[in-house]
Backbone as ProteinMPNN parsed JSONL, in Angstrom:
{"seq_chain_A": "XXXXXXXXXXXXXXXXXXXXXXXXXXXXXXXXXXXXXXXXXXXXXXXXXXXXXXXXXXXXXXXXXXXXXXXXXXXXXXXXXXXXXXXXXXXXXXXXXXXXXXXXXXXXXXXXXXXXXXXXXXXXXXXXXXXXXXXXXXXXXXXXXXXXXXXXXXXXXXXXXXXXXXXXXXXXXXXXXXXXXXXXXXXXXXXX", "coords_chain_A": {"N_chain_A": [[24.713, -28.22, -20.121], [23.598, -25.792, -20.938], [22.438, -26.681, -23.294], [20.495, -28.424, -22.293], [18.871, -26.612, -20.905], [17.964, -25.023, -23.04], [16.566, -26.976, -24.445], [14.551, -27.629, -22.596], [13.221, -25.198, -22.518], [12.309, -25.057, -25.162], [10.56, -27.233, -25.215], [8.691, -26.38, -23.334], [7.662, -24.108, -24.625], [6.609, -25.32, -26.912], [4.716, -26.979, -25.708], [3.044, -25.05, -24.585], [2.169, -23.732, -26.862], [0.8, -25.82, -28.036], [-1.2, -26.23, -26.12], [-2.599, -23.859, -26.41], [-3.502, -24.134, -29.028], [-5.36, -26.195, -28.864], [-7.681, -25.188, -27.891], [-11.141, -24.475, -28.283], [-12.708, -22.771, -31.059], [-14.616, -20.952, -30.073], [-13.776, -20.606, -27.439], [-11.254, -19.5, -27.872], [-12.051, -17.093, -28.992], [-13.358, -15.918, -26.806], [-11.193, -15.633, -25.062], [-9.658, -13.814, -26.505], [-11.394, -11.66, -26.37], [-11.442, -11.118, -23.603], [-8.769, -10.353, -23.282], [-8.754, -8.065, -24.881], [-10.527, -6.444, -23.46], [-9.018, -6.141, -21.193], [-6.878, -4.74, -22.065], [-6.21, -1.973, -21.43], [-5.211, -2.305, -18.801], [-3.08, -4.011, -19.254], [-1.455, -2.373, -20.815], [-0.98, -0.415, -18.906], [0.522, -1.835, -17.017], [2.816, -2.256, -18.512], [3.634, 0.387, -18.846], [4.249, 1.042, -16.2], [6.44, -0.631, -15.791], [8.323, 0.632, -17.379], [8.416, 3.217, -16.299], [9.205, 2.925, -13.609], [12.12, 2.422, -13.237], [12.962, 4.86, -14.3], [11.854, 6.725, -12.556], [13.255, 6.061, -10.227], [15.841, 6.729, -11.021], [15.454, 9.45, -11.423], [14.951, 10.25, -8.783], [17.425, 9.692, -7.609], [19.003, 11.456, -9.071], [17.877, 13.859, -8.261], [18.64, 13.962, -5.585], [21.423, 14.152, -5.904], [21.561, 16.575, -7.255], [20.952, 18.395, -5.28], [23.283, 19.098, -4.09], [24.46, 20.914, -5.696], [25.075, 24.343, -6.813], [22.351, 26.672, -6.679], [21.711, 28.141, -9.065], [22.786, 26.582, -11.09], [21.576, 24.172, -10.595], [18.797, 24.447, -11.204], [18.686, 24.633, -14.037], [19.847, 22.187, -14.766], [18.034, 20.439, -13.577], [15.725, 20.845, -15.126], [16.679, 19.926, -17.613], [17.238, 17.221, -17.032], [14.696, 16.312, -16.286], [13.41, 16.614, -18.736], [14.833, 14.715, -20.242], [14.059, 12.384, -18.866], [11.292, 12.389, -19.334], [11.258, 12.114, -22.139], [12.468, 9.593, -22.404], [10.501, 8.013, -21.071], [8.263, 8.411, -22.744], [9.144, 7.53, -25.342], [10.273, 4.941, -24.874], [8.202, 3.847, -23.465], [6.176, 3.614, -25.4], [7.213, 1.598, -27.037], [7.43, -0.614, -25.255], [4.792, -0.827, -24.361], [3.427, -1.481, -26.747], [4.645, -3.943, -27.307], [3.854, -5.423, -25.054], [1.09, -5.676, -25.42], [1.138, -7.172, -27.743], [2.359, -9.524, -26.828], [0.528, -10.499, -25.025], [-1.541, -12.438, -25.86], [0.007, -14.812, -26.153], [0.956, -15.21, -23.639], [-0.674, -14.289, -21.312], [-3.039, -15.171, -22.454], [-2.628, -17.927, -22.704], [-2.573, -18.723, -20.025], [-5.2, -18.072, -19.296], [-6.547, -19.847, -20.99], [-5.663, -22.329, -20.026], [-6.56, -22.343, -17.37], [-9.184, -21.497, -17.067], [-12.518, -22.364, -17.791], [-14.637, -22.496, -20.72], [-17.172, -21.541, -20.03], [-16.557, -20.134, -17.659], [-14.938, -18.15, -18.723], [-16.853, -16.773, -20.242], [-18.364, -15.715, -18.146], [-16.441, -14.024, -17.001], [-16.076, -12.184, -19.077], [-18.642, -11.072, -19.114], [-18.662, -9.856, -16.578], [-16.528, -8.01, -16.886], [-17.568, -6.365, -18.831], [-19.639, -5.194, -17.561], [-21.508, -2.331, -16.659], [-21.507, -1.445, -14.019], [-19.146, -2.497, -12.919], [-17.314, -1.182, -14.539], [-17.813, 1.459, -13.749], [-17.08, 1.272, -11.051], [-14.339, 0.62, -11.319], [-13.486, 2.975, -12.475], [-13.442, 4.611, -10.328], [-11.155, 3.983, -8.94], [-8.67, 5.611, -9.207], [-9.388, 7.996, -7.773], [-10.087, 6.92, -5.267], [-7.651, 5.719, -4.499], [-5.953, 7.939, -4.496], [-7.111, 9.472, -2.471], [-6.74, 7.765, -0.244], [-3.91, 7.621, -0.259], [-3.158, 10.332, 0.195], [-4.222, 10.787, 2.759], [-2.912, 8.775, 4.201], [-0.185, 9.518, 3.947], [-0.293, 11.995, 5.251], [-1.0, 11.203, 7.855], [1.103, 9.547, 8.619], [3.462, 10.886, 8.26], [4.955, 12.196, 10.371], [6.047, 10.012, 11.674], [7.378, 8.642, 9.659], [9.191, 10.415, 8.324], [11.447, 11.002, 10.163], [12.555, 8.441, 10.294], [13.185, 7.993, 7.622], [15.104, 10.012, 7.234], [17.056, 9.059, 9.026], [17.696, 6.65, 7.77], [18.727, 7.618, 5.339], [20.939, 9.007, 6.342], [22.393, 6.888, 7.422], [22.939, 5.332, 5.134], [24.347, 7.245, 3.672], [26.528, 7.59, 5.366], [27.684, 5.035, 5.266], [28.423, 5.006, 2.613], [30.214, 6.994, 2.609], [29.532, 9.584, 2.039], [28.15, 12.867, 2.476], [25.117, 13.219, 4.295], [21.998, 13.977, 2.707], [20.804, 17.289, 2.744], [18.178, 18.284, 4.775], [16.221, 16.179, 4.147], [13.167, 14.96, 2.883], [10.039, 13.207, 3.23], [8.804, 11.141, 0.565], [6.51, 12.585, -1.749], [2.987, 12.084, -1.83], [1.692, 10.078, -4.322], [-0.774, 9.367, -6.673], [-1.55, 6.093, -6.967], [-1.792, 4.023, -9.852], [-4.683, 2.536, -11.357], [-5.449, -0.866, -10.76]], "CA_chain_A": [[23.716, -27.578, -19.289], [22.905, -24.83, -21.784], [21.623, -27.443, -24.218], [19.351, -28.914, -21.532], [18.013, -25.458, -20.649], [17.316, -24.677, -24.305], [15.607, -28.045, -24.761], [13.411, -27.464, -21.697], [12.492, -24.01, -22.975], [11.628, -25.414, -26.412], [9.442, -28.12, -24.862], [7.689, -25.548, -22.669], [7.032, -23.289, -25.66], [5.803, -26.209, -27.744], [3.559, -27.383, -24.907], [2.159, -23.897, -24.477], [1.555, -23.52, -28.176], [-0.151, -26.904, -28.24], [-2.335, -25.973, -25.249], [-3.351, -22.768, -27.009], [-4.136, -24.566, -30.267], [-6.434, -27.142, -28.612], [-8.88, -24.469, -27.47], [-12.176, -24.361, -29.309], [-12.786, -21.414, -31.62], [-15.405, -20.101, -29.17], [-12.929, -20.288, -26.285], [-10.236, -18.567, -28.359], [-12.707, -15.803, -29.161], [-13.568, -15.37, -25.468], [-9.879, -15.228, -24.555], [-9.312, -12.578, -27.218], [-12.256, -10.598, -25.853], [-10.936, -10.771, -22.266], [-7.519, -9.602, -23.468], [-9.107, -6.743, -25.41], [-11.102, -5.689, -22.351], [-7.947, -5.91, -20.217], [-5.764, -4.047, -22.718], [-5.714, -0.809, -20.669], [-4.421, -2.773, -17.667], [-1.842, -4.554, -19.818], [-0.661, -1.203, -21.182], [-0.591, 0.232, -17.663], [1.61, -2.63, -16.453], [3.995, -1.957, -19.33], [4.038, 1.757, -18.506], [4.881, 1.01, -14.881], [7.759, -1.241, -15.965], [9.2, 1.641, -17.963], [8.535, 4.393, -15.433], [9.834, 2.644, -12.321], [13.542, 2.759, -13.199], [13.125, 6.292, -14.58], [11.568, 7.444, -11.313], [14.38, 5.829, -9.329], [16.941, 7.541, -11.522], [15.086, 10.832, -11.132], [15.147, 10.479, -7.35], [18.87, 9.742, -7.374], [19.493, 12.708, -9.648], [17.398, 14.942, -7.401], [19.52, 14.006, -4.413], [22.734, 14.639, -6.342], [21.409, 17.975, -7.636], [20.872, 19.225, -4.076], [24.648, 19.499, -3.725], [24.935, 21.916, -6.659], [24.571, 25.705, -6.61], [20.959, 26.839, -7.137], [21.614, 28.595, -10.457], [23.1, 25.442, -11.965], [20.614, 23.113, -10.264], [17.529, 24.643, -11.913], [18.844, 24.278, -15.454], [20.067, 20.734, -14.857], [16.777, 19.775, -13.22], [14.867, 20.893, -16.313], [17.258, 19.046, -18.632], [17.055, 15.823, -16.603], [13.272, 16.014, -16.392], [13.113, 16.454, -20.166], [15.376, 13.407, -20.632], [13.217, 11.341, -18.272], [10.015, 12.378, -20.08], [11.526, 11.567, -23.475], [12.657, 8.152, -22.211], [9.215, 7.394, -20.741], [7.394, 8.44, -23.918], [9.652, 6.69, -26.428], [10.403, 3.558, -24.429], [6.858, 3.41, -23.093], [5.449, 3.208, -26.606], [7.766, 0.304, -27.475], [7.088, -1.657, -24.29], [3.334, -0.958, -24.373], [3.068, -2.221, -27.963], [5.123, -5.321, -27.154], [3.025, -6.082, -24.032], [-0.183, -6.029, -26.06], [1.44, -8.233, -28.702], [2.695, -10.746, -26.1], [-0.58, -10.916, -24.159], [-2.174, -13.711, -26.23], [0.892, -15.964, -25.957], [1.299, -15.337, -22.223], [-1.91, -14.234, -20.536], [-4.027, -16.01, -23.131], [-2.369, -19.333, -22.369], [-3.022, -18.929, -18.64], [-6.666, -18.084, -19.328], [-6.967, -21.081, -21.65], [-5.375, -23.482, -19.169], [-7.147, -22.307, -16.035], [-10.599, -21.148, -17.063], [-13.353, -23.051, -18.779], [-15.335, -21.6, -21.633], [-18.242, -20.905, -19.263], [-15.93, -19.162, -16.763], [-14.517, -17.021, -19.556], [-18.064, -16.0, -20.554], [-18.69, -14.961, -16.93], [-15.445, -12.957, -16.87], [-16.418, -11.163, -20.076], [-19.855, -10.4, -18.631], [-18.266, -8.967, -15.48], [-15.698, -6.922, -17.395], [-18.402, -5.469, -19.632], [-20.68, -4.642, -16.698], [-21.385, -0.894, -16.394], [-21.202, -1.25, -12.598], [-17.706, -2.758, -12.738], [-16.605, -0.077, -15.192], [-17.941, 2.632, -12.881], [-16.258, 0.991, -9.872], [-12.94, 0.738, -11.708], [-13.187, 4.389, -12.731], [-13.264, 5.254, -9.026], [-9.855, 3.615, -8.369], [-7.714, 6.703, -9.011], [-9.83, 8.875, -6.695], [-9.993, 6.194, -4.004], [-6.242, 5.547, -4.16], [-5.41, 9.263, -4.187], [-7.64, 9.823, -1.159], [-6.032, 6.949, 0.738], [-2.5, 8.026, -0.24], [-3.03, 11.634, 0.848], [-4.503, 10.62, 4.196], [-1.852, 7.936, 4.749], [1.031, 10.339, 4.059], [-0.52, 12.997, 6.293], [-1.038, 10.583, 9.182], [2.336, 8.825, 8.967], [4.619, 11.735, 7.981], [5.762, 12.429, 11.578], [6.763, 8.78, 11.995], [8.181, 8.192, 8.522], [10.287, 11.332, 7.987], [12.671, 10.767, 10.935], [13.118, 7.146, 9.898], [13.779, 8.171, 6.302], [16.344, 10.772, 7.433], [18.029, 8.159, 9.655], [18.136, 5.724, 6.729], [19.588, 8.366, 4.418], [22.195, 9.275, 7.041], [23.103, 5.617, 7.527], [23.445, 4.986, 3.802], [25.37, 8.238, 3.362], [27.708, 7.285, 6.174], [28.295, 3.815, 4.711], [29.009, 5.339, 1.316], [31.211, 8.035, 2.805], [29.051, 10.855, 1.506], [27.372, 13.634, 3.443], [23.681, 13.005, 4.106], [21.301, 15.07, 2.017], [20.283, 18.306, 3.648], [16.717, 18.387, 4.939], [15.483, 15.195, 3.347], [11.758, 14.87, 3.247], [9.378, 11.997, 2.762], [8.277, 11.281, -0.788], [5.144, 13.098, -1.856], [1.989, 11.066, -2.193], [1.259, 10.062, -5.716], [-1.924, 8.506, -6.829], [-1.223, 4.884, -7.709], [-2.678, 3.78, -10.983], [-5.628, 1.455, -11.076], [-4.927, -2.221, -10.999]], "C_chain_A": [[22.899, -26.585, -20.12], [21.969, -25.547, -22.745], [20.357, -27.957, -23.53], [18.365, -27.785, -21.264], [17.266, -25.057, -21.915], [16.26, -25.705, -24.682], [14.359, -27.903, -23.897], [12.561, -26.277, -22.13], [11.708, -24.323, -24.245], [10.417, -26.296, -26.141], [8.321, -27.309, -24.222], [6.935, -24.698, -23.685], [6.126, -24.155, -26.533], [4.55, -26.652, -27.002], [2.561, -26.261, -24.778], [1.441, -23.641, -25.787], [0.499, -24.582, -28.441], [-1.397, -26.671, -27.39], [-3.218, -24.872, -25.842], [-4.116, -23.255, -28.24], [-5.27, -25.556, -30.046], [-7.722, -26.465, -28.164], [-9.865, -24.399, -28.627], [-12.177, -22.937, -29.861], [-13.565, -20.455, -30.709], [-14.565, -19.675, -27.972], [-11.84, -19.304, -26.688], [-10.82, -17.169, -28.513], [-12.955, -15.129, -27.812], [-12.254, -14.876, -24.856], [-9.456, -13.913, -25.205], [-10.131, -11.405, -26.685], [-11.796, -10.151, -24.464], [-9.665, -9.936, -22.399], [-7.788, -8.201, -23.995], [-9.676, -5.867, -24.298], [-10.046, -5.326, -21.301], [-6.784, -5.117, -20.809], [-5.307, -2.797, -21.965], [-4.848, -1.216, -19.469], [-3.082, -3.347, -18.124], [-0.907, -3.398, -20.176], [-0.159, -0.466, -19.941], [0.567, -0.516, -16.996], [2.913, -2.369, -17.21], [4.532, -0.569, -18.996], [4.769, 1.776, -17.16], [6.274, 0.385, -14.958], [8.77, -0.238, -16.51], [9.453, 2.781, -16.977], [9.278, 4.129, -14.13], [11.334, 2.948, -12.308], [13.807, 4.241, -13.485], [12.865, 7.116, -13.324], [12.715, 7.271, -10.316], [15.581, 6.676, -9.745], [16.685, 9.019, -11.247], [15.293, 11.179, -9.668], [16.633, 10.573, -7.016], [19.458, 11.05, -7.898], [19.09, 13.889, -8.779], [18.27, 15.078, -6.166], [20.89, 14.564, -4.783], [22.668, 16.127, -6.682], [21.367, 18.903, -6.424], [22.24, 19.758, -3.655], [25.203, 20.591, -4.646], [24.408, 23.3, -6.31], [23.196, 25.866, -7.282], [20.859, 27.23, -8.603], [21.908, 27.464, -11.443], [22.065, 24.326, -11.8], [19.332, 23.241, -11.076], [17.618, 24.219, -13.375], [19.026, 22.769, -15.618], [18.798, 19.956, -14.531], [15.845, 19.73, -14.426], [15.366, 19.953, -17.399], [17.017, 17.577, -18.289], [15.594, 15.425, -16.694], [12.86, 15.812, -17.846], [13.622, 15.105, -20.67], [14.507, 12.27, -20.115], [11.879, 11.237, -18.995], [10.192, 11.736, -21.449], [11.694, 10.052, -23.399], [11.311, 7.463, -21.978], [8.29, 7.346, -21.956], [7.857, 7.465, -24.992], [9.699, 5.222, -26.038], [9.042, 2.999, -24.049], [6.068, 2.921, -24.283], [5.91, 1.826, -27.076], [7.288, -0.817, -26.562], [5.583, -1.9, -24.26], [2.884, -1.8, -25.575], [3.456, -3.696, -27.828], [4.275, -6.084, -26.139], [1.697, -6.538, -24.632], [0.023, -7.187, -27.029], [1.706, -9.571, -28.002], [1.533, -11.304, -25.276], [-1.229, -12.238, -24.588], [-1.295, -14.936, -25.952], [1.34, -16.127, -24.508], [0.031, -15.4, -21.383], [-2.983, -15.145, -21.14], [-3.863, -17.479, -22.803], [-2.842, -19.638, -20.956], [-4.546, -18.987, -18.59], [-7.184, -19.391, -19.923], [-6.798, -22.286, -20.727], [-6.22, -23.502, -17.905], [-8.619, -21.944, -15.964], [-11.336, -21.924, -18.149], [-14.014, -22.01, -19.675], [-16.441, -20.835, -20.899], [-17.674, -19.843, -18.313], [-15.463, -17.93, -17.538], [-15.709, -16.148, -19.938], [-18.449, -15.127, -19.361], [-17.719, -13.785, -16.731], [-15.762, -11.832, -17.848], [-17.641, -10.376, -19.617], [-19.514, -9.419, -17.512], [-17.484, -7.762, -15.999], [-16.486, -5.916, -18.215], [-19.484, -4.784, -18.81], [-20.472, -3.147, -16.464], [-21.022, -0.61, -14.929], [-19.724, -1.468, -12.329], [-16.907, -1.624, -13.368], [-16.645, 1.177, -14.324], [-17.055, 2.456, -11.646], [-14.776, 1.164, -10.202], [-12.552, 2.189, -11.978], [-12.97, 5.16, -11.433], [-11.882, 4.985, -8.419], [-8.902, 4.788, -8.19], [-8.101, 7.638, -7.859], [-9.714, 8.191, -5.336], [-8.536, 6.066, -3.562], [-5.598, 6.876, -3.799], [-5.848, 9.68, -2.783], [-6.909, 9.057, -0.059], [-4.579, 7.397, 0.87], [-2.314, 9.351, 0.494], [-3.214, 11.515, 2.352], [-3.383, 9.817, 4.864], [-0.566, 8.73, 4.943], [0.869, 11.34, 5.191], [-0.44, 12.38, 7.697], [0.253, 9.87, 9.576], [3.594, 9.671, 8.788], [5.525, 11.894, 9.203], [6.563, 11.185, 11.961], [7.739, 8.368, 10.891], [9.383, 9.094, 8.269], [11.541, 11.122, 8.833], [13.348, 9.443, 10.567], [13.81, 7.243, 8.537], [15.087, 8.949, 6.412], [17.427, 9.889, 8.046], [18.569, 7.159, 8.633], [19.089, 6.419, 5.766], [20.946, 8.653, 5.057], [23.034, 8.009, 7.127], [23.719, 5.221, 6.195], [24.554, 5.956, 3.406], [26.662, 7.963, 4.112], [28.437, 6.059, 5.629], [29.001, 4.095, 3.383], [30.089, 6.413, 1.425], [30.824, 9.368, 2.203], [28.269, 11.562, 2.591], [25.899, 13.364, 3.217], [23.041, 14.226, 3.463], [20.727, 16.03, 3.039], [18.77, 18.316, 3.61], [15.954, 17.459, 4.007], [14.043, 15.155, 3.812], [11.176, 13.6, 2.673], [8.868, 12.215, 1.351], [6.84, 11.801, -0.765], [4.228, 11.969, -2.256], [1.665, 11.194, -3.66], [0.108, 9.09, -5.803], [-1.492, 7.273, -7.606], [-2.218, 4.677, -8.837], [-3.591, 2.632, -10.657], [-5.031, 0.122, -11.462], [-5.874, -3.007, -11.837]], "O_chain_A": [[21.673, -26.54, -20.023], [20.851, -25.095, -22.99], [19.274, -27.929, -24.115], [17.155, -27.978, -21.383], [16.067, -24.781, -21.868], [15.19, -25.354, -25.18], [13.24, -28.038, -24.392], [11.332, -26.343, -22.111], [10.562, -23.896, -24.386], [9.369, -26.127, -26.764], [7.145, -27.518, -24.523], [5.711, -24.58, -23.615], [5.005, -23.761, -26.853], [3.462, -26.699, -27.575], [1.354, -26.491, -24.854], [0.242, -23.366, -25.806], [-0.561, -24.294, -28.997], [-2.517, -26.88, -27.856], [-4.444, -24.953, -25.778], [-5.25, -22.837, -28.47], [-6.082, -25.752, -30.95], [-8.758, -27.123, -28.07], [-9.478, -24.279, -29.789], [-11.702, -22.01, -29.204], [-13.21, -19.282, -30.592], [-14.629, -18.524, -27.539], [-11.53, -18.377, -25.938], [-10.16, -16.177, -28.202], [-12.786, -13.916, -27.681], [-12.215, -13.827, -24.213], [-8.958, -13.011, -24.532], [-9.622, -10.291, -26.563], [-11.76, -8.955, -24.174], [-9.503, -8.929, -21.708], [-7.118, -7.25, -23.594], [-9.346, -4.685, -24.204], [-10.176, -4.318, -20.606], [-5.804, -4.852, -20.113], [-4.1, -2.573, -21.865], [-3.864, -0.545, -19.159], [-2.068, -3.18, -17.446], [0.286, -3.441, -19.877], [0.96, 0.047, -19.931], [1.488, 0.109, -16.47], [3.981, -2.273, -16.606], [5.742, -0.375, -18.879], [5.788, 2.449, -17.01], [7.19, 0.828, -14.265], [9.943, -0.265, -16.135], [10.582, 3.252, -16.844], [9.921, 5.035, -13.599], [11.784, 3.681, -11.427], [14.769, 4.809, -12.968], [13.57, 8.09, -13.057], [13.101, 8.224, -9.64], [16.252, 7.268, -8.9], [17.603, 9.753, -10.881], [15.756, 12.273, -9.344], [17.048, 11.43, -6.236], [20.302, 11.67, -7.25], [19.876, 14.815, -8.582], [18.6, 16.19, -5.752], [21.451, 15.369, -4.04], [23.622, 16.861, -6.423], [21.714, 20.079, -6.536], [22.331, 20.757, -2.942], [26.285, 21.125, -4.402], [23.414, 23.426, -5.595], [22.928, 25.265, -8.323], [20.007, 26.705, -9.32], [21.319, 27.417, -12.523], [21.73, 23.628, -12.757], [18.827, 22.242, -11.587], [16.735, 23.531, -13.886], [18.429, 22.156, -16.503], [18.524, 18.926, -15.147], [15.245, 18.694, -14.713], [14.572, 19.261, -18.037], [16.639, 16.785, -19.153], [15.28, 14.318, -17.132], [12.051, 14.936, -18.148], [12.935, 14.426, -21.433], [14.245, 11.305, -20.834], [11.385, 10.137, -19.242], [9.377, 10.915, -21.868], [11.142, 9.315, -24.215], [11.012, 6.451, -22.61], [7.607, 6.345, -22.173], [7.067, 6.668, -25.496], [9.225, 4.36, -26.778], [8.757, 1.824, -24.281], [5.362, 1.917, -24.19], [5.094, 0.99, -27.464], [6.801, -1.845, -27.032], [5.141, -3.043, -24.146], [2.066, -2.71, -25.437], [2.685, -4.584, -28.193], [4.002, -7.269, -26.334], [1.241, -7.653, -24.378], [-0.819, -8.08, -27.124], [1.328, -10.625, -28.512], [1.563, -12.468, -24.875], [-1.448, -13.096, -23.733], [-1.806, -15.983, -25.556], [2.037, -17.09, -24.185], [-0.296, -16.441, -20.813], [-3.734, -15.802, -20.42], [-4.849, -18.198, -22.643], [-3.442, -20.684, -20.711], [-5.118, -19.849, -17.922], [-8.145, -19.972, -19.418], [-7.67, -23.152, -20.652], [-6.563, -24.578, -17.415], [-9.238, -22.071, -14.907], [-10.842, -22.108, -19.261], [-13.953, -20.808, -19.415], [-16.626, -19.637, -21.114], [-18.254, -18.765, -18.18], [-15.584, -16.804, -17.057], [-15.597, -14.922, -19.957], [-18.811, -13.962, -19.522], [-18.129, -12.692, -16.34], [-15.719, -10.657, -17.481], [-17.668, -9.15, -19.722], [-20.009, -8.293, -17.493], [-17.745, -6.628, -15.599], [-16.115, -4.744, -18.288], [-20.171, -3.891, -19.307], [-19.369, -2.733, -16.107], [-20.312, 0.353, -14.638], [-19.111, -0.701, -11.587], [-15.927, -1.158, -12.788], [-15.641, 1.873, -14.179], [-16.358, 3.387, -11.244], [-14.042, 1.79, -9.438], [-11.412, 2.584, -11.734], [-12.381, 6.241, -11.442], [-11.476, 5.678, -7.486], [-8.36, 4.952, -7.097], [-7.248, 8.028, -7.062], [-9.291, 8.813, -4.362], [-8.218, 6.277, -2.392], [-4.776, 6.933, -2.884], [-5.042, 10.183, -2.001], [-6.506, 9.644, 0.946], [-4.07, 7.537, 1.982], [-1.413, 9.48, 1.323], [-2.442, 12.082, 3.125], [-2.957, 10.148, 5.971], [0.074, 8.626, 5.99], [1.779, 11.52, 6.0], [0.126, 12.979, 8.612], [0.471, 9.615, 10.76], [4.687, 9.22, 9.129], [6.741, 11.741, 9.087], [7.653, 11.305, 12.519], [8.8, 7.81, 11.169], [10.483, 8.598, 8.025], [12.632, 11.065, 8.266], [14.575, 9.353, 10.537], [14.873, 6.659, 8.322], [16.073, 8.597, 5.765], [18.586, 9.956, 7.637], [19.762, 6.855, 8.63], [20.136, 5.873, 5.418], [21.98, 8.556, 4.397], [24.248, 8.05, 6.927], [24.882, 4.821, 6.134], [25.581, 5.543, 2.867], [27.754, 8.088, 3.558], [29.665, 6.049, 5.541], [30.035, 3.502, 3.074], [30.789, 6.704, 0.455], [31.686, 10.19, 1.891], [27.78, 10.926, 3.524], [25.458, 13.286, 2.07], [23.489, 15.356, 3.654], [20.221, 15.614, 4.081], [18.161, 18.351, 2.54], [15.149, 17.9, 3.187], [13.752, 15.3, 4.999], [11.734, 12.995, 1.758], [8.536, 13.339, 0.974], [6.064, 11.484, 0.137], [4.634, 11.023, -2.93], [1.397, 12.284, -4.166], [0.052, 8.103, -5.07], [-1.11, 7.378, -8.771], [-3.363, 5.122, -8.756], [-3.297, 1.834, -9.767], [-4.214, 0.018, -12.377], [-5.608, -4.169, -12.144]]}, "name": "protein", "num_of_chains": 1, "seq": "XXXXXXXXXXXXXXXXXXXXXXXXXXXXXXXXXXXXXXXXXXXXXXXXXXXXXXXXXXXXXXXXXXXXXXXXXXXXXXXXXXXXXXXXXXXXXXXXXXXXXXXXXXXXXXXXXXXXXXXXXXXXXXXXXXXXXXXXXXXXXXXXXXXXXXXXXXXXXXXXXXXXXXXXXXXXXXXXXXXXXXXXXXXXXXXX"}
């Protein structure tokens, strides 16, 4: 079974490599240009992959820290935050670099297989458009505005449900529910 899986993977890689190599030089250049224009989004996706587990760990640590005395909690909070930042910076750099390196052999193949040379030219034109760039620059403000309003308007409905969930999970785990749990603060999602 393992041999069959390895063989299938080798065939898939060979087929992908062959598909990439049959592209005309002009098409390869357009694909490279699209990937270069999309590099900030590729790096952002890598950053999110690194930060998501760190944020989850930070949330778990925050809940556990609530059970400690205040004088000990503050020092530990600072230490844990420093560890989380260090992890995000160091690991983020590795994953970001690898994502950019893998983009041609992953995203590039999809672009090659699914878009014609003319379609790629149109994509490049759109991505280079000052209007699209301006629109994309508005994403953080638009998302922050929506998030703030959404949290404000749903807080009364969400907080009791979140407390009930925390109590249920705490009860199942045999731990006391966290004191005065509150809904997560709104954070501005990153642009897509």
